[in-house]
Structures are given as C-alpha cells and as structure tokens.
N, C-alpha and C positions, 0 to 999 in steps of 0.2 A: 685195582682198588678204587673206591668212590672218590677218595681224596685226589687221585690223579687227574680228575676232571676240573679241579679247582685251580684257577690261575690268579696270581697276584700281579695286578696291573696298576699303573698310576691313574688316579681319578681323572686327570687332564686328558689322558689318552682315551679312556673309556668315554668320557663326555664328548670329546672331539669326534670319535668314531660314530657314536650313536646320533649325534646332532647332524653329522655329515650325511648319514643315511636318511635321516628324517628330511633334511633340506632337499636332498636329491629327489625324494619321493614327492614332496609337495610342489617342487618346481616342475618336474616332468609330468606328474600324474594328478595334479589337483588344481593349481591356481592359474596356470598360464595356458593360453590356447595354442593349438597346433597351427603352424603357418600354412598348412595345406587346406584343411577344412574349416579353420577358424573356430574350432570347438574345444572346450575343456572336456576332460574325461566324463564328468557328470552329465554334461549336456549331450555328449555323444551317446552315452548309455541310455539316457532318457529317450532320445530319438530312435535308437536301435531297438530298444525293448518294446516301445509302443508300436513300431513298425512290425516287429516280429509277432506281436500279439494281434495284428490286424486292426489296430486302433488308428486308422488313417482317415483322411479328410472326407472320403466318400462313404464312410461308415458312420453309424450313430455315435454320439458322445458316450464316454464311459467315465464312471466315477474316478476322480483323481486318486482317491485312496487305493483303488485297485491297481492302477498303473504304478503308483509309488511303491506299493508292496511288491509287485513283480520286479521292479527295477532294483529295489533293495535286496530282495531274496536271491536274485540271479546275478547281479552285476556290481552293485554299489553298496557295500556294507558299511555305510557311514551315517546312518540315522535318517529317519524319514524327513526331518525338517530341512536338512541340506538339499535333499532331492526335490522336495516340494517348493522350496524357495527358488531353486534354479528353474523349475518348471514354470513357476509364476512369472519370473523375469522373461522367459522365452515367449510368454503370451502377452506381454505388456507392449502395446503399440506406441507408447510414448517413450520407450527405452530401446526398442528394437527397430532397426530400419525395415526389416521384413520379419514379422513375428513368425516363429517356427511352430508355435502351438496355438490352437484355438481353444478358448475356454468359455464355458457357460458358468455364470455365477460371478461373485465378487472376487476379482483378481487384483485388488488394490486400486490406488488412484494416484494422480499427480499431487494430491495433498498429503501423501505419505500414509494414507489409511492402510491398515493391514488387510491382507486378503482373508476371505472366509477360510475356515478349516477345510482340509482336503476331503472330509466326509461330505461336505456340502457342494463342492464344485465338481464339474465334469469337464473332461478335456479330450482332445484328439489332435493328431498331427495336422498342421495346415498343409495346403496343397503344395506350397513351395518347398516344404520339408521333404516331400517325395523326390524332389530333384537333388537333394543332398544324399538321399539314400538310394537313388536310382542305380540299378545294376549291381547292388551289393551282393545279390545271390549268385552272381556270375564270377565269383572268385577274383574280383577286381582289386580287393584290398587285403592286406595281411591281417591275420587274426591272432589272438592270444587266449590262453585259458583264463577263465574267470577266477575269482578268488578261491573257490573250492574245487577247481579243476573238474567241474561237471559239464561245462559247455564252453564254446569259443565265443569271443566277442571281437569286434573290429577294433584295430588300433587307430584307424582313420576312416572317414567316410568317403565315398567316391566324389561327392561334391560337384554337381554340374554347374555351379557358379561360384565365384570367389567370395565365400561367406565371411571371411575374416574382415574384408574391407566393407562389405555390404552391411553387416550387423555390428562390426566393431567388437571390442572386448574391454573388460576392466577387471583387474584382479591384483591381489597383493600376495607375494610369496616371500621366501626367506632370501633377503638380499636383492630381490627383484620386485618390480611392480609394472603393471601394464595399463595403458590408457590409449586405446585405439578407437577413434571416433567412427560412427557409421557413415556410409557414403551412399550415393544414389545408385541403385542397381543398374540402370541403363548406362550411366557414365562409367561405372566400373567395368561392365562388359565391353563397352567401346574401347576402353583403355587396354583391356586384356586382348581383344582382337588385334589391336594395333601392335601390342607387344609380341603376339604370335608372328605377325608379318615383319616386325622390325625388332629383332632380339636386342639390338644395341641402342634402342631408343633412350633418350635422356628424360629427366624429370620435366624440363621445360615443355617438351612435346606432349608428354603424358598429361600435363596440366591443361593443355588445350582441350583434352577430351574429358578429363576428370579434374576440374579446377579446384576442388576442395571438398571437405566433408559436407554431408547433407543430413542434418539432424531430424529425427521424427517430430520434434517439437518446433521445427522450422527456425524462426528467429533470423537474426542478421549476423553474419560472420565478417569480421574485419581483420585484415592483415595478410595480404597475398604473399609477401616476402617470408613471413613466418610459416605459412603453409608450405612454401617451396623448401624452406629449411627443414621442416619436419619430414617432408617427402624424401629429402635427400639423406638425412641423418637419423630420423626416427624420433627426434626431439624438436619441440617448437612450442610457441605459445600464441594462441589467437584470442581475439576478443569476441565474446558472444553478447549480443545486445538484443533486448526484447523489442518486438515490433509494437510501436506505439503510434497513436494519432491524437490530435487535439480536436475535439468536437464542440460545437456551440450548443448552449442550452438556453432555456427561457430566461428572460430577465438580464440578458447581456452577460451571463456567466458562461464558463467553459468547463469541460471535463477532459481529463486524460484517459484514453481508453487503451488497454493493453490486450492484444489478441494473440501474441506469441511470446513465450518466455524461453530463456536459455535451457539447454539440455540438462536433464537430470536435476532440475531445480524443484524444490518442494514448494508448490504453489501456496499452500496455506501459510507456511513460514514467511514467504515473500509478502503476502497480504498483511500478515501480522507486523512485519518489519516496517512496511509503509505506514501502517496505522500508528505505530510508535512514533514515527517522524511527525505525524499529525498531532498526537497527544503531547509530545514534548516540544512542539513548535520549533523544530529544528530548521524549518523553512516556512516562511509565512504564506498563508493562502490556501491550505488544504482544509476543506470543509468535511468531507466524508470519503471513506474508502470502502468499496463493496466488491465482493466476488460474485459476478453475475454469470459464471460458467454454467452451461447446461449441456444437453446432449447435442446441441448444434455446434458447440465448440467452446474454446476458452475465451473469457472476457472478464477483465478486471477494470472497474470504473473508479476514477478518482475525481470526485466533484471538487471544484475550486471555488473560492470566494470571489465576489465580484471584482475586488481590487487586485486579485492575484496576478502575478506574472507567470503565465502558463509555461513558457519556455524555461524560466528560471527554476520552477518547481520540477519540471521534467529533468533538467540537467542535474539538479541536486539528487534526485532519485536514482538517476543513472550512475552517478558518481559514488553514492553512499549506500545504496542497497544492491541486491542481487539482480536488479534489472539489467545490469551489465556485469559480466564476470569474465575472468580469464580461463580459457581451457588449455591445459597443458598436454600436448602430445607426448606420449612415452611408449612408442610402438615396440613392445617386446613380445616375442613369440618363440615357440619351441621349433627349431629347425634341426632335423637329424639328431634328435634327443638332446639338443643343446639350446639353452636360452640365448637368444640373440636380439640385439637392438637393430631394427631393420627399417629401411626406407621402402617406399612403394615399389620400386623397381625389383628389389629382392623378393618382395611378397608376390608380385605378379609372376616373376620367373619361377618361383617355387611352386606356385599354383599351376602354371602351364606344364612344368615338368611332372607334377603329380597327375594332372589330367591326361597327359600323354601316356603315362604308365597305366592309368586306369583304362584308357581306350584300347591300348595294346592287349592288356589282359582280357578285357571284355571281348575283343575281336578273336583272340585265340580261343577263348571259351566257346564263342558262337561258331567259330570255324570247326572246332572238334564236334560240336553238336550237328552242324550242317553236313559235315563229311560222313558222320555216322548215319544220319538220316538218309543221305543220298545213297549210301551203300545199301540200305534196306530197300529204298525205292527201286534201285536198279534190280535187286533180287526179285521184288514183287512183279516188276514189268516182265522180267525173264520168265517168271513162273506163269504169268498169264498166257504167254505164247505156247507153253506146253502144259496147259492146265489139266487136260484129261489124263496125261501120263502121271503128273504129280498127284492127282486125286487118287488114281488107281494105286499108286505106290503107297500113299498114306493109308488107304483102306486095307491094303494087304499087310500093314504093319501091326504089331501086337499092342503097342502103346505109344505115348508121345515121344519118349526117348528113342524108341526103335524107329518111329516115323522120321525123326530128325536125322538119324544116322543114314537111313535108307535114301532120303532125297539128297543128302550131302554126297553120298557115294554115287548115286545114279545120275545126278544132274550137275554136280559140281558147285552146289551152293555152300556158302560159308556158314559158320556156326550162327552168327547173328541173323543172316538171311533165313536160314532154316528155322530158327526160333520164331521169326516174324511170320513165316509161311504157315507153320502148324498152329499158331495162335490166331490166324486170320479168320474173321467172321465171314460166313458164306454170303451174306447179303452184299458184301463188297465186291464179289466176283461178277461184276456187270460191266457192260461196255462203257457206261458213264464213268465208273470208277477207274477204268483203264485210262480214260482221258484225263481224269483228275491226277492220276499218278504221273502221267507224262508232263502235265503242267507243273506239278510239284517238282519233278526232276529238273525242268528248265529253270525254275525259280531257285532251286538249291544250287544249281551250277553257277547261276549268275551271282548269287549271294556269296558263294565260295570265292569267286573271282574278286568280288568287292572286298571281302574280308582279307584276302591275301594282299590286295593292294594297300589296304590300311596298314597291315602289319609290316609290309616290306617297303612301302613308300612313305616317307615322312611328309611330303607335300599333301598326299591324299589324307593322311591322318589329321594334319592341321586344318585342312578344309572342312573335315567332318567336325572337328572340335569347334571351329568358328560357327558352323551351321547350328550346332546344338546350343551354343551360347546365345546366338541370335534368337533361337526359339524361346529360350528363357526370357530374354529381354522383351520379345513381342508379347509374351503371355503375362508377364508380371511388371514390366516397366511402367514407371510413373514419372510425372514431371518433377523437377527439382523443387524442394520445399524451402530450404534455407537460401537467403539472398547473400551473395558474396560481394564484398566491397574491398577494393585494393588496399586502401589506407586505413589505419586506426585513427578514428576521429578523437582528438583530445577534447576534454571537457574542461573549460575554464569557468570558474565561478568566483565572482568578487565576494569576499567574505561579508562585506558591508551589505550586500544585497540580501543576505540570509537573515539579517538581524531585524527583528521587529522593533521599530523605534518607540521607546517608552521613556517617560520622565522618571528619574530616580535620584536618590541622594547617596553619594559615595562618602564613606568615612574610613580613615586610617588612623591607627594609634601608634604611639612612639615605638612600642616593642614589636609591632608588625601584625596587628589584627586588622583585617580588611573585610568590608561587606558593602552591599548596596541595599538601600531601604526604599520602600515605596513612599511617595510623597505623603500619602495618608498616614502611615505609621509615624513618619517624621513630624508631621504637623500636630499629631496628638501627644507628642512628648516634648519635654524641654531638652535643650542641647546637653545640659549637664547630666541628664538621665541616660546617656549612652551606655550600653553594656560594655564594661571593661574591667580589668583587674584593678585592685586598689592601688597597686604601685605603677600603674600605667596612666597615660594621658592621651587625650585626643589631640592630634597634630594637624588633622586635615578633615574638613567636610565641605562638600560643595554639591550644588544641584548639577545634574549631568543628564546626558542622553545615553541610552544603551548602545547607540551606534558609535560612541566615543571610546577613547582608550586611556588607560591610566599608566603613568610613568612614576615609579617609586624609587627614590635615590636614598641609599644608606650612607652612613658615615664611613664605611669601609670601602667606598668606591664601587659598590655593586649597584647595578640597575635592574629593577624588576618591572616586567611588562605584563599588563593584564588588560584584555578587552573588557570593558565594563559589563557587557552582557554575560561574561563568564563568571562574574563574581556571584557568590552565594546571595540570594535574595532573602534577607532576614529582617526581623523587626529592629527598630532603633535600639531597643533595650537588650537585644541579644549581643553576645560578646563578639561574634564574627568568626571568621576562619583565619587561623594563624598561618603565616607564610611558610613556616617550616613543615606544614602538612603536605605541601606540594613541592617545595624547593628542597633539593638535596644538599645545597651548599649555602643555606641560610644559617648564620651563626647566632646563637642565643644572645651574644653580647652586641650584635649589630643593632643600631638605632636608625629609625627613619628620620631623615633631616629635611627632605623636600618631596612634595607630591605635586603632580601636575596632570591635568586632564588635557588631552590633545585630540584634535580631529584628524590631522594628517601630519606627515613627517617631511613634507616638501620644503617647508620654510622654518627658520628659527635657528639661533646660535646660542649656546649656553656658555657661561663663564663658571669655571670651577677653581676653587682655592682650597689648599690643604693646610693643616695646622703647621706643618714643617716648612711652609713657605713656597710651595709650588703653585703655579697658576697656568691655566690654558683655556682656550676656547674650543668648543666642539660643535659641529653642525648637528642639528636634530636628526637629519637623515641617517647619521651613524647609529641611531638608536632604533632603526626599523626592526620589527619583530624578527627574531631568530627562530630557527626550527625547533629548538628545545626549550622555548621560553616557559613552558608549563612546569618543567622540572628543574631548570637551572637559571640563575640570574647571570647577567653578563657584566663585564667590567666597563665602567665609564671613566674611571680615573685610576691610574696605576700608582699605588702607594709604595714608596721605597722601603718603609720599615713598618713593623708591627705597631709602633707607637703613633704613627701618623694617622690622621683622620681628616675627612673633608669637612670644612667649616662653611663653605658656600657653594650652593648649586643654584643658579638663577639664569633665566633667559637674559642674554646680553643686552645692555642698554647703551645708548649713544653717549651717555655722560661718563664722568670719571668714576673710578672705583676707589674706595677707601679701605685700607687695611689697618687694623689696630692690634698691636701685640699685647701679650699679657703684662709686660713690664711697663706699658703705657706709651709706646711709640705709635704714631699714626703716619701712614704713607699714602699719598694720593697721586694717581697717575691715570693716563687715558688708556682705554682698551686698545687703541691702535698699536700699543707696544706689545700686545699679547697675541701670539700667533694662533691661527685656527688649525688644529691638528687632529689626529685620530683619537678615537675613544679610549684605546688601550695605551696611549702614550702617557708619559709621566708629566709633561709640561715643562715650563721654564721657571727660573727663579723669580719670585714675586717681591720678596722683601729680604733685606740683609739682616738676619737675626743673629744676635750675639749670645754666646753661651747656651743656656737652656731655654732661652726665650722662644715662644711660639706665637703664632697668630691666633688671637682669641676671637676676632670677628672680622667680617668683610661685608661691605655693602656698597651699593651705587649711590653716588651723591646726587640726589634728586630733590633735596630740601635744603633750607637755609641753615639748619642746625642739626646736630646729632647728639645722642646721649651716650654715656658709658656708666656701667655699674661695676663696683669693686666687691671683692670677697668680704670686705668688712662692713658692708651695708651702706656704702657711700654712692651717691648718684650725682652726676654733673652733666651740664649741657655745654656744648662747644659750638661756636659758629663755624659753619663749613668753610667760609672764606679764610679762616685763620690757618687752615692747612693748605698751603699752595700746592698746585699740581707740579710734580717733578717727573721723574722717570722711574721705570721699573727697576727693582733690585737695589734700591737705596734703603737706608735705615729708617728715614722719616724723622718727624719732630716729636719730642717728648710732650705728652699731654697730662701726665701724672707726675707730681713732684716725688722724687725718690726719698724714702725715709729709711734711716738706719735701723730703727726699731719698729716692729709691726708694720712693714711696708704694705702698700696697696698693690693688688694685681687686678687686671681687668679680666672679667669672665664673660661680659656681654657688652655689646655696643651696637647701636643702630640709629636709624633716622628718627628724628622727632616728628611724628606724624600729626595730622590734624587732631586725631582722637586724643593723643597725649596732651596737646596744647589745651584742648577743651577741659580735660580733667584738671590740669594745672590751674586754669582760670577759676574753675568752680571751687577748688580747694585753696585758693590764694590767700584767703584770710587766715587759714590755719597753718598753711605750709607753703611758703613762696619758693617752691623747688626750682622754678624756671625763671627766676627774676634775673635781670641783667646784672644787678649788683652782686648777687650771691655766686653766680656761676661764670660770668664772662669777665675776664680780666683784660684790660687794654694792654697794648704793647708797651706803653709807658710804665705800667705797673709791674710788669714781669717780663723776663726774657723768654719764659715758657708760655705758650698759648694755653689759656684756660687751665691753669694749674690748681686753682682753688676748687675745693670740694666741700660739700655740705653733708654732714652726718645726719642721718635720720634717727630721731630719738625713739625710745620705746613707746612713748605716748602717741607717736605719729605712725605707728606700725600699720594701723588699719588703712590709712591713706595709701601707704606704700603697697599694701596688698591689692588695692584697687588698681594701682598703676601696673603692677605685675600681671594682674588678670588681663588688663587691656593690652599689654605687650604680647601676652600669649595669644590673644585673639588677633592681634595685628599680624602674627606669624601666618595665620591662615588666610589672610586677605591681602597681604602685601609681601614685600621681599625683605622684611626685617629679619634680624638674627634670631634663631630659635633659642628659647630659654628652657633648659632641661629641668626636670624635677630635682635633680641633684643640686643644681645651682640655686634653685628657688629655696630648697631646704637650707642651704648654706647661708643665704641672706637672712632667712627667717631666724636662724640660730643667732646670727650677729645682732639682729634687732632685739631679740629677747635678752 
C-alpha cells in the first residue's frame, strides 16, 4: 500500500539528517580545496572542461559564455554566475599568485569594479594550467561520474606543482572556513624538492627556502614568528603593510606615495577612507588624496600641507586605515575526504604522495603503451626478413581475416602483430623504414627500462619528480614580490599630535550639558544667552584650546573626562550635548560641582570634602584618561552612603582649609593633616559632626574674611583670624547663635572676594552689609565669634540679587562654594 512508504519521524531527526548531508556536501564538494591539487570542485571542473574542449593557451580565445555553458551542462549544475565568478577569480592577477585562466575583456579591478558579462569576455587556459592538467589522459587520477552519469570527471588533477600553496585559497563552509595565502612558485618548489630529499624536515628548515607568503599585490609582511606558528599549526596572524614613500614636492611640500597595498584590499574603498580622514581632519596636514594608478601600476598620492608632519600623517593612516591590516592564516583543506587544519609540512607531504601516485600511474600507462608498441615493432621487423613469403601468403588469402589467420599459422605472428602487418601501407616496406623500425625498437626498449626503473625504484621516481618540478620553476619562476620583515613594527601616536590647535570656548551646565563654541559665536552673544533649559544654570565657561582636556566632577563622586576637541562644536545659543547621551552611568539626579581644564596630568593635587565629613587629597595623575572614558565615568571619591555628596573639589593650596557645618560650626586646619590617597578611597574624618549635622561648605582660607548665608535670608561676614587653626576631626567653633524657634542653618559659605567688597562699597549707603559694626563682634562682646547676623529686608532684595549673581560668577572664576538654584530660590522666598 502507498501508506506503507510514509514514515513518522521527529522533526529534529529529519532536520539533523538533512543538514548533515548538506554540510558534508558543501564541505567536501564545494567550499574547501583539495590538499593535493589546491582546487575546489568548481575550479577543477572549469579547468578540466576547458582543457577537454581544447580551449588552451596555444589556441584562440573563446567566448566565456560558451565555456560556462559547457561546464554547467556537463559537470557543474549550480548556475552560471557561480561558474563565471570562479572563472573570473582564476584570471585576476591581483588575487592569484599564478593566474590559471587568461581573459580578454573586463575581468574586474582592484577597485571592486564588477567584470563584464560573460557574453562580452573571452577566455582560455593559461600556460601554467597545462601543468596542472598534464598527463590527465594517462589514467593518472581517479574519476567519477558527473551529475547525470553521462561522462566521467576527475576527482583531482595531476598537478605538476603544489598549487594549494602557490595560489592559496579562501572559502567558507558549514563549520569550517579556510584562508591560505599565495606563495612564491620558486620558493614552494624549492621547499617541495627539499621535502622529497628530507621527509623528516621541520618547519624551521622549510622556512629557509619558503620564508613566508608572497602576495600578488606585493606589500610588506611583518611577523616571522606568526608565520612559523601558522606553518606549524595552520593558524596565525601576520601584519600586511602597504609600501609607501615620502617624496618632495615644489614649495617645500611633501607627498606620501603608495605603490603597493595589502592583499585583497579594495583600492577604491581605501582611497575613500583616506579622503574621509582628510575631510574630517582626523589628522592635520592632508591637502588632497588622488588615485593615480594606470597601466604602469598602482599609485596613490597624498599631498600634504606645507606645515604637515609627514611621518605623523603616515603613522596615523597606517594605524587607522587599511594601509596596514592583519591577515589571519586558517589553512583548512580536504585530505582523504576529511577537512583538516594543516601546516605546510602536511601540505607538502600530501602533495609529494599525490605526485608519487600520479607518476607511478603515468609510468604504468606509458609502460603498457611502450610494451604494446614494442611487440608490434618486433613483429614488423620479423616480417621484413621474410617479406616475400608474407606477401605471397597474403595474396593467396581470400580476405583480411583469412590473411591474418594464414600469416599467424604460417609464421607464428600474434594477433596484434598480424593486424599491424595486414594494415601496413606498402610505401613503408623500404630499407629506410626498416632502419626506422630498428631505431624505434631501441628507443622503446630503453624507454621500457626507464619506466620500469621509475615504477620499481623509489629513488628514480623522486629524481624524476624533482626534475619535473625544476622544469616548472625554470619556466614560470619569478622573483619574490612581498618583502618579509621579522618583527611587527608597533605604531605609537601621541594623541595630542593629531589635534589641530584651535581657540574655543567651553561651557558646562549644572545638569550636565556640555559643548564647545567658536570664539566668533561666543563674541556675538551675551553670556546669559547660552542655550540651556529653564531649570538649568551655567556653572562653567572658559576660553580653551582644542589640545586641552576637560575634567568634570559631580556631587556623587564621579569624574568625567573629555578631550576638548571631542566636544560637539556648537553655537553659544545651542543647548549642547547631555552627558547621558554617551555615559551609561550618569544619573539624572547628579549635579556638576566643579569643572577644570587641564593641559597635562603630571602635576597637581586635589582636596575633596564630602557632606558627611570625609576629606582626602588625590593626585591629578590618578585621573589620567581610562580606556572606557567615552562611555563611563570613573570614581574620584568613594561615598559611604546614598545621602552623602561632595561639597568641595579643588586643587590643593598651601593654606588652611575651612569647613562650615549646617548648624553653624566652623573648623580650620592645615592640609598637612590630610593624607594623599587613591581616587577610589573614602578618605579620613574631616570634622566631628553631631547628630544630623552635615558640612555645608568647605573652602581654602586665602582672604581675611569669609561670608555665610542662612536659609532664612541672613548674611554675615566673619574675620578669618577669629577661627584659629586646630587639627582635623574636631567639632570647631560655633559661628551662628542657636535659636530655639526658627533656627538658622548654613547652606552656603565662602571667601569674601574683591568683587564682593566692591559691590558692598557701592551699595554701602543703602545697605551696609559688610560693616565692622554689623557683622564683626569682638571677643569682649560675645564668647561666640561673629554670632551677630543682619537680616536682609524685602526692600533690599534687589541688592541681594546682585550679590547672589556675583557669587554665582565667582564660582566660575575662583574656588568659592557653588550656590545651587535650589538654594537661591529658597533665599528668594525668604526675602519675599
């Protein structure tokens, strides 16, 4: 019944079986080369079919479409494009060490241009292809039926030279890939001859004869150790570098000239990439990039500006374009129907064994032919000696068959000899012909002796093999093209050398918007016109150079690094780029508290104070750029709790530091008490805080007085000398009188700068904020230093706003304490 043929199988089993068959097919019969002749099936079929059709180097070119049609119809039923693409590659002298096909017409280019359609091009086998196919008619290789069982095709070619190493191979299969570079024909043959004489040779010795790959595009190969590793294991990575030179031009200018590029590189893409470097000014000094290649050879010219550093430009291009690439050896080939990763020793041994088998089979074939011919010649010579009797016998016979039988019976000739005699033409029965027969007999006897020696004596066979290899070398050998260098030359480029020094203006807002602006855009705008959100504020702006670097400190102890030349170049009125666009660990609640432009990281020490009373010093060298600076900030202060924040980041000064707590305690001590430790350390205790008290402000004592602001809108000025220097970790002196109802708390304190004094003097008639009588209390008047405060009335709010604005400006130009929008709004509410 029909239903008996239906099977129920799990889908996993069916898929596994079918994919297994498919994988086996594409591994063995499509994508990977044979270790013996170095050809994939499609390449082998192309060469065999064209040779079978007489489309050889000594004949006229033939339309590619005709060859492709014959190959597809007889041997390779996979579509004309796959056959034609393989044929094109075999003809491209910039991809093949020794092209196996000669082609008339457009067969593509190093720029990646597609070849002309097969109906326009003409092709034939190259001369060296004949040496891959030589003796194929002598039953030297095994054959298999083609796809429709109409004729036989070879499973491997005789290959008179080691094509796998000479032309290399590349391909991708199921679970396997191969990348075997091309080598120099002469060097490969020398190595093969040495391997014949020394079957146990090691890679070190082989490399004295075949030191490395030899690419058709030449260029420079670096890394002898990696070549040796690849030759031993089948895997390795070498560096390919373009051949370049620096030439002088008129006007004191120079140009970089490229005459050789790495293997399988698209030249047009390379030129485009170099021109992008010029357009984007990634390296200063490139004026123009031109492709000047012609029929004389490859040439790419890079014109430099007069002030350009040619070596710097060249190093940058080598490092950041495909002028220098890595080539990865992955030598995988089919050996005995199995994909293997192989070194050169195994490849050479497999080739020698294959060639030995070919020569034996060829000799056996020739021996059979020679012995058969000698038998005929012996019969003809015997026939000449009794010619009259033989002729009489033939004449007396009724027909050809009767004649053959009669001379066999009468004179003892064999069937083959009798056939040759009766078909012999009369003109050959001359004395001269007898001499020719005798000479041929001697030649055949000698040839038979030689063939038997080849078959029976391995030494004779190997001598013949070496002689034939040397003939190929003599005829097709060329000098090495690629230059070999033992060591991989590292390219070191100072980043600062790549930056075009330009004047710029850098700005940073509290919530984390940063940008750089041209001096022209900045000069045409007012500072307050900076692009920002309504709830944001400008905390930093400064003139800078694009060669400088920006350090941004947040209140959460995170440090952000940006080279200034990497900042977005925007107008002053543009909002800028938010740090969260590039940083994965920037919290929306983080605030910028300190920004600094630096030129180098060799000198400088920072003092860092946190709200919960920790203090430390950190060397600037600890903030050197880290590898992931573009995507992640790093820690400059370790905070022990979520509620803790940094209140001071400033370059350390030689003077004392003042800490002011929210409840009104002030502590002064020298920085000598503060250790210099690592960036990720928490620090030491700065101030003895009681209860929920926290540090509100910290600043260096570099003026004779300082101010404090309270949350109720009170401001006061304190003489610096009234807070004597003690030691770290004390509570300090109280500078605000504690009140039971509506107590004051400090939210800002800082030095009284010259600008603040000037404002106070101008406004002194309306508001004597900084008078001695109002804000400074002598020790005789109070046991608390400067406990008196002066409330700012509603009518005087305008004056207070002026002072607050000046304090905000002071933050950008000095080391005063930052005043946040939140605190400013709080004071404004109190004033109203």
